[in-house]
N, C-alpha and C positions, 0 to 999 in steps of 0.2 A: 264669151268670156272664158278664160282658162285659169287653171290653178297652177301655181309654181310649186315644184317639189325640189327641195334642196337636200342633196345627199353628199355631205362633205364638200368637196370642191366642184361637184357636178350639180347642174341645175337643169331640171326638166320642166317643160310646160305641158300640162294635161289639157287636151282639147275636149271640153265637156260635151259639145255638140256631137263630135265624132263618137264619143263613148256612148251617148244616148242612141245614136243610129245603130251602133254595134249591138247594144242590148236589145233593141227592137228587132233587128235581123235575127239574132239568136232566139228570141222569143217566137218569132214567126216560124223559124225552122223547127223548133221544138214542137210547136202546135201542129205543123204539117206532118211531122214524123215523130210520133210520141214514143216509139220504142228506142230511138237513138238518143244517146246522151251527148252533150257537147264535150269535146275532149278537154281535159284539164290542161292549163298552160304549164309548160315546164318551169321549174324554178329559175329565177333570174340569176345569171352568173355575176358575181361581184369580184372585181379586181381591186386589189389594194396594194 
């Protein structure tokens, strides 16, 4: 099941299963290499 995000005239669907897999991968990577931190995501550009 996904979530819909409405931003003005734009609609996004958030795939919760994909997000869960991504979090699990990030967690495994952090456990295997405790000194490295995950890179922060750059801010999203907004066009108006």
